[in-house]
C-alpha positions in Angstrom: 0.0 0.0 0.0 1.3 3.4 -1.0 0.5 5.1 2.3 2.3 2.4 4.3 5.3 2.4 2.1 5.7 6.1 2.3 5.3 6.0 6.1 7.9 3.2 6.5 10.5 5.3 4.5 9.8 8.4 6.7 10.0 6.5 10.0 12.9 4.1 9.2 15.4 6.4 7.4 18.2 7.2 9.9 20.9 8.9 7.9 21.7 10.9 4.7 24.3 10.4 2.1 26.9 13.1 2.2 25.8 14.8 -1.1 22.2 14.9 0.2 23.2 16.5 3.4 25.3 19.1 1.6 22.3 19.9 -0.7 20.1 20.3 2.4 22.5 22.9 3.8 22.3 24.9 0.6 18.5 24.8 0.7 18.6 25.9 4.4 20.8 28.9 3.4 18.5 29.9 0.5 15.3 29.5 2.5 16.3 31.4 5.6 17.7 34.2 3.4 14.4 34.5 1.5 12.5 34.5 4.7 14.5 37.2 6.3 14.0 39.4 3.3 10.3 38.5 3.4 9.7 39.6 7.0 9.5 43.2 5.9 6.6 42.5 3.5 3.0 43.4 4.6 1.8 39.8 4.4 4.5 38.6 6.8 3.9 41.5 9.2 0.2 40.7 9.4 1.0 37.1 10.0 3.4 38.0 12.9 0.8 40.3 14.4 -1.8 37.5 14.3 0.6 35.0 15.9 1.8 37.5 18.6 -1.8 38.2 19.6 -2.4 34.5 20.2 0.0 34.5 23.1 1.0 30.9 22.7 3.8 29.3 24.8 7.1 30.7 23.5 9.1 27.7 22.4 9.8 28.3 18.6 11.3 31.4 17.1 9.6 33.8 14.7 12.3 34.7 12.3 13.4 38.3 12.0 11.3 39.2 15.0 11.9 39.4 18.8 9.5 36.8 20.1 8.8 33.1 20.1 5.5 31.2 20.0 4.1 27.6 19.6 5.7 25.6 16.9 2.6 25.6 14.7 2.3 29.3 14.9 6.0 30.0 14.3 5.9 27.7 11.2 2.8 29.6 9.9 4.5 33.0 10.2 7.9 31.8 9.0 6.4 29.9 6.0 4.6 33.0 4.9 7.8 35.1 5.2 9.6 32.4 3.2 7.2 32.4 0.3 5.9 35.9 0.1 8.6 37.3 -2.2 8.5 34.2 -4.5 12.3 34.2 -4.2 12.4 30.7 -2.6 13.4 27.4 -4.3 11.3 25.2 -6.6 11.4 21.5 -7.2 10.4 20.2 -10.6 9.1 16.8 -9.3 6.7 18.6 -6.9 5.8 21.3 -9.4 6.0 23.8 -6.6 8.1 25.3 -3.8 9.3 22.4 -1.7 11.1 24.2 1.1 8.4 26.8 1.8 6.5 24.7 4.2 8.9 21.9 5.1 11.9 23.9 6.4 9.7 26.1 8.7 8.3 22.9 10.2 11.7 21.3 10.5 13.1 24.3 12.3 10.1 25.0 14.5 9.7 21.4 15.7 13.5 20.9 15.8 13.8 23.9 18.1 11.1 22.7 20.4 12.8 19.3 20.8 16.4 20.6 20.9 17.3 18.6 17.8 20.8 18.7 16.3 21.6 20.3 13.0 22.0 16.9 11.4 18.6 15.7 12.7 16.9 18.8 11.2 18.6 18.4 7.9 17.6 14.7 7.8 14.0 15.4 8.6 13.9 18.2 6.0 15.5 15.9 3.3 12.9 13.2 4.0 10.2 15.8 3.6 11.5 16.9 0.3 11.7 13.2 -0.8 8.0 12.8 0.1 7.1 16.0 -1.7 9.0 15.0 -4.9 7.7 11.4 -5.1 4.1 12.4 -4.2 4.4 15.2 -6.8 5.3 12.7 -9.5 2.4 10.4 -8.4 -0.1 13.4 -8.6 1.3 14.3 -12.0 0.5 17.4 -14.0 -3.2 17.2 -13.9 -3.6 18.1 -10.2 -1.8 21.4 -10.8 -3.4 22.1 -14.1 -6.8 21.8 -12.5 -5.9 24.8 -10.4 -4.4 23.3 -7.2 -1.3 24.8 -5.6 1.0 21.9 -5.1 3.2 23.9 -2.8 0.4 23.7 -0.3 -1.7 20.6 -1.3 1.3 18.3 -1.6 3.5 20.3 0.8 1.2 19.7 3.7 1.9 15.9 3.5 5.7 16.5 3.2 5.7 18.9 6.1 3.7 16.4 8.2 6.4 13.8 7.4 9.0 16.2 8.7 7.3 16.7 12.0 6.6 13.0 12.4 10.2 12.0 11.7 11.6 14.5 14.3 9.1 13.3 16.9 10.1 9.7 16.3 6.5 8.7 15.5 5.4 5.2 14.5 4.2 4.4 11.0 0.6 4.2 12.3 0.8 7.6 13.9 2.1 9.1 10.7 -0.6 7.4 8.6 -3.2 8.9 10.9 -1.5 12.3 10.7 -1.6 12.2 6.9 -5.3 11.5 7.1 -5.8 14.5 9.4 -3.7 16.6 7.1 -6.0 15.7 4.2 -8.9 17.2 6.2 -7.0 20.5 6.4 -5.5 20.5 2.8 -6.1 23.5 0.5 -4.4 25.9 -1.8 -5.4 27.2 -5.3 -3.6 28.9 -8.2 -6.4 31.6 -8.3 -4.7 33.2 -5.3 -1.4 33.8 -7.2 -0.5 37.5 -7.1 -2.1 38.1 -3.7 -1.0 37.7 -0.1 -2.9 34.4 0.0 -0.4 32.6 -2.1 2.1 32.7 0.7 -0.8 32.2 3.2 -1.3 28.8 1.6 2.2 27.7 2.4 1.8 29.0 5.9 -1.4 27.2 6.4 0.2 24.0 5.1 3.1 24.3 7.6 0.8 25.1 10.6 -1.7 22.3 9.6 1.1 19.8 9.3 2.3 20.4 12.9 -1.3 20.3 14.1 -2.0 17.0 12.2 1.1 15.3 13.7 0.4 16.6 17.2 -3.2 15.3 17.1 -2.3 11.9 15.7 0.4 11.5 18.3 -2.2 12.1 21.0 -4.4 9.4 19.6 -6.7 11.3 17.2 -7.7 9.1 14.4 -8.2 9.4 10.7 -8.2 7.2 7.6 -4.8 5.4 7.7 -4.6 4.7 4.0 -5.3 8.2 2.6 -3.2 7.7 -0.6 -4.7 4.3 -1.4 -7.8 3.0 -3.2 -10.2 4.4 -5.8 -11.2 7.2 -3.4 -7.7 8.2 -2.5 -6.8 11.8 -1.8 -5.0 12.3 -5.1 -7.7 10.8 -7.2 -10.3 13.0 -5.4 -8.2 16.0 -6.2 -7.8 15.3 -9.9 -4.4 13.6 -9.9 -3.3 11.3 -12.7 -1.7 8.8 -10.3 0.4 7.2 -13.0 2.8 4.4 -12.0 2.6 5.2 -8.3 4.4 2.0 -7.4 7.5 2.7 -9.3 8.0 6.1 -7.6 7.6 4.6 -4.1 10.3 2.1 -5.1 12.6 5.0 -5.8 12.3 6.6 -2.4 15.9 7.7 -1.6 17.2 6.3 -4.9 17.9 8.9 -6.0 17.0 11.6 -3.5 15.1 14.4 -5.1 17.4 16.9 -3.4 20.2 15.9 -5.7 18.3 14.5 -8.7 16.7 16.5 -10.2 17.8 18.8 -7.4 16.4 22.2 -6.4 16.0 25.1 -8.7 17.3 28.2 -6.9 16.1 31.6 -8.0 18.3 34.4 -9.2 15.3 36.8 -9.3 12.3 37.2 -7.0 9.5 36.3 -9.3 7.7 33.2 -10.6 10.2 30.6 -11.9 8.2 30.2 -15.1 9.8 33.5 -16.2 13.3 32.5 -15.5 14.3 30.6 -18.6 13.2 33.5 -20.7 15.0 36.0 -18.5 18.2 34.0 -18.6 18.0 33.8 -22.4 17.2 37.6 -22.6 20.4 38.4 -20.7 22.4 36.2 -22.9 21.0 37.8 -26.1 21.6 41.3 -24.7 25.2 40.5 -23.8 26.0 38.6 -27.0 24.6 41.3 -29.4 25.2 44.4 -27.3 21.5 45.3 -27.4 20.6 48.7 -25.9 17.2 49.3 -24.3 16.3 52.1 -26.6 16.8 50.0 -29.7 14.4 47.3 -28.7 11.3 47.3 -30.8 9.7 44.1 -29.5 10.3 41.1 -27.3 8.5 37.9 -28.0 8.3 35.1 -25.5 7.0 31.6 -26.5 5.8 29.1 -23.9 4.9 25.5 -24.7 1.7 24.1 -23.0 1.8 24.2 -19.2 5.0 26.2 -19.0 3.4 29.6 -18.1 0.3 28.6 -16.1 1.1 30.9 -13.1 1.8 33.9 -15.3 -1.7 35.2 -15.0 -1.2 39.0 -15.2 -0.7 40.5 -18.6 -1.2 44.0 -17.3 0.1 43.9 -13.6 -0.8 46.8 -11.4 1.1 45.8 -8.2 4.4 44.3 -7.2 2.8 41.0 -6.3 1.0 40.9 -9.7 4.3 41.7 -11.4 5.9 38.6 -10.1 3.3 36.5 -12.0 3.5 38.4 -15.3 5.4 37.4 -18.4 5.7 41.0 -19.5 6.8 43.0 -16.4 10.0 41.1 -15.4 11.2 41.4 -19.0 10.4 45.1 -19.1 12.2 45.7 -15.8 15.2 43.7 -16.8 15.6 45.6 -20.0 15.2 49.1 -18.4 17.3 48.5 -15.3 19.7 45.8 -16.5 18.9 43.8 -13.3 16.1 42.3 -11.3 16.1 42.5 -7.5 13.7 42.9 -4.6 13.2 46.6 -5.4 12.1 45.7 -8.9 8.8 44.3 -7.5 7.3 47.2 -5.6 4.0 48.7 -6.6 5.9 51.9 -7.5 8.3 50.1 -9.8 5.5 48.3 -11.6 3.8 51.7 -12.2 6.8 53.5 -13.7 5.9 55.0 -17.1 9.0 53.5 -18.6 8.1 50.0 -17.4 4.6 50.3 -18.6 5.7 51.5 -22.0 8.2 48.6 -22.3 5.6 46.0 -21.3 3.6 47.0 -24.3 6.5 45.8 -26.5 6.5 42.4 -24.9 4.4 39.7 -26.5 3.8 36.2 -25.2 2.6 33.4 -27.4 1.9 29.7 -27.3 4.4 27.4 -28.9 2.7 24.4 -30.5 3.7 21.2 -28.7 1.9 18.0 -27.9 3.6 17.6 -24.5 2.8 19.3 -21.2 5.5 21.2 -19.4 6.0 23.4 -16.3 8.1 26.3 -15.1 10.9 23.9 -14.2 10.6 21.4 -17.0 10.6 22.3 -20.7 11.8 25.3 -22.7 11.1 29.0 -23.5 11.6 30.7 -26.8 12.8 34.3 -26.6 13.3 36.8 -29.5 14.4 40.5 -29.4 13.6 42.6 -32.5 15.8 45.6 -33.2 16.6 47.8 -36.2 19.7 45.6 -36.6 17.6 42.5 -37.0 16.0 39.9 -34.7 18.0 37.9 -32.3 16.5 34.7 -30.8 17.2 31.5 -29.0 15.5 28.6 -27.3 16.3 28.2 -23.6 15.9 24.6 -22.4 17.5 24.9 -19.0 16.5 26.9 -15.9 18.8 29.4 -14.2 19.7 28.0 -10.7 19.1 24.4 -11.8 21.6 21.6 -11.9 22.1 22.2 -15.6 22.6 26.0 -15.0 23.8 26.2 -11.4 24.4 29.1 -9.2 28.0 29.2 -7.9 28.5 28.8 -4.1 29.7 32.4 -3.8 26.4 33.7 -5.4 24.4 31.5 -3.0 26.1 33.2 -0.1 25.7 36.7 -1.6 22.0 36.1 -2.1 21.7 35.1 1.5 23.5 38.1 2.8 21.6 40.6 0.6 18.4 39.1 1.9 19.3 38.8 5.5 20.4 42.4 5.9 16.7 43.3 5.3 16.0 42.0 8.9 19.4 42.4 10.7 22.7 44.1 10.7 25.5 43.0 8.3 27.5 41.6 11.2 24.6 39.4 12.4 24.0 38.3 8.9 27.6 37.2 8.5 27.4 35.4 11.8 24.2 33.6 10.8 25.8 32.6 7.5 28.7 31.0 9.3 26.4 29.1 11.5 24.4 27.8 8.5 27.6 26.6 6.8 28.5 24.5 9.8 24.9 23.6 10.8 25.6 19.9 10.6 28.0 20.3 13.5 25.5 22.1 15.8 24.4 19.9 18.7 21.3 22.0 19.2 19.4 23.8 16.4 18.2 26.4 19.0 21.6 28.1 18.6 20.8 28.8 15.0 17.2 29.9 15.7 18.3 32.4 18.4 20.5 34.1 15.8 17.7 34.0 13.3 15.0 35.4 15.5 16.5 38.5 17.1 16.5 41.7 15.1 19.3 44.2 15.2 
């Protein structure tokens, strides 16, 4: 049975291969950096206000703040901060943001229990493995029906993280997954609003609640992924070849194959292949902004589903637009956190350049995603049209970000919430997190502002 096999893997896995542990550390660095930049966003501030007013027992840190709370509430606030900028990693097998809910749960529960750095990395990697394999089992149809995999699959991955750290039995975890199914939600329609990040926060909070209730003896269906009325079939999944993916648990680990896609720019990853190609065309042909007559971006089926705003009016909407990131990159020569403010999107120059950007559908019989497939990009100038097909994603294993740039991204994000000195100290702790006897040391450095 699928549910039982997944639960056995979660509960019986006791160690990570070296390359998987190393990959988990990179993900930790990227995720914490994104979250510390995200704490300044209105959505994250509202989440912290809500959590602070609840007055829960202070055992888990709220990142970039000066208070602690219950693990479920800390995970809720921290997951929203992680995901709100859309700067966090993506996983092609999940078709979503794998760390957004799993790492906040790993760190909140790990902090409560005084887990070591290695134990937290192990639980996180197990969660990513569950996310990737369930993502494959669900297939493209679940996402293309409008479900937000980051939340709808992420909740089960995050529940696995909590269960592993708690040392739960397989039966407890199976019950926890049944409870999580009762709490599951998240839709693509919320993209471009605060509720996209709320969905990852809800998944993280609900995962901790589900595990806690199951551990106390609360019951649910113990085979939620099995049978004709399984969760995934109810939610429109294809469920193709489920058995073969379960047999591949840990062989290979999704953290290393296909590996995470790390973002160079804080916007939807569906844009990134085209943006990377645009930069290459500009550099190769010395294209100046004022000579660009038109930019054409071609997406095959499924590759641009989240890019729902052709005429974005806000920074959040701009993150889910095919046109705006291209316009901003052409005008400014870069894309960063400041590129996606409401004011930046409303600039006359940006709005004029957006009118020159055309998106179109590339005829193809296959279905792709933001992390799998290709993007066609063409720039028309008086000197002629320059074009290319980009079949790899910036920040992926095939187009990796150097270690130095990973660290630079972390530091540039972390200083949004703390001093440069504290950011440097935190980075050093992350680099050696596998040697930390108690993850609370890292969380103390993360939580306090100044």
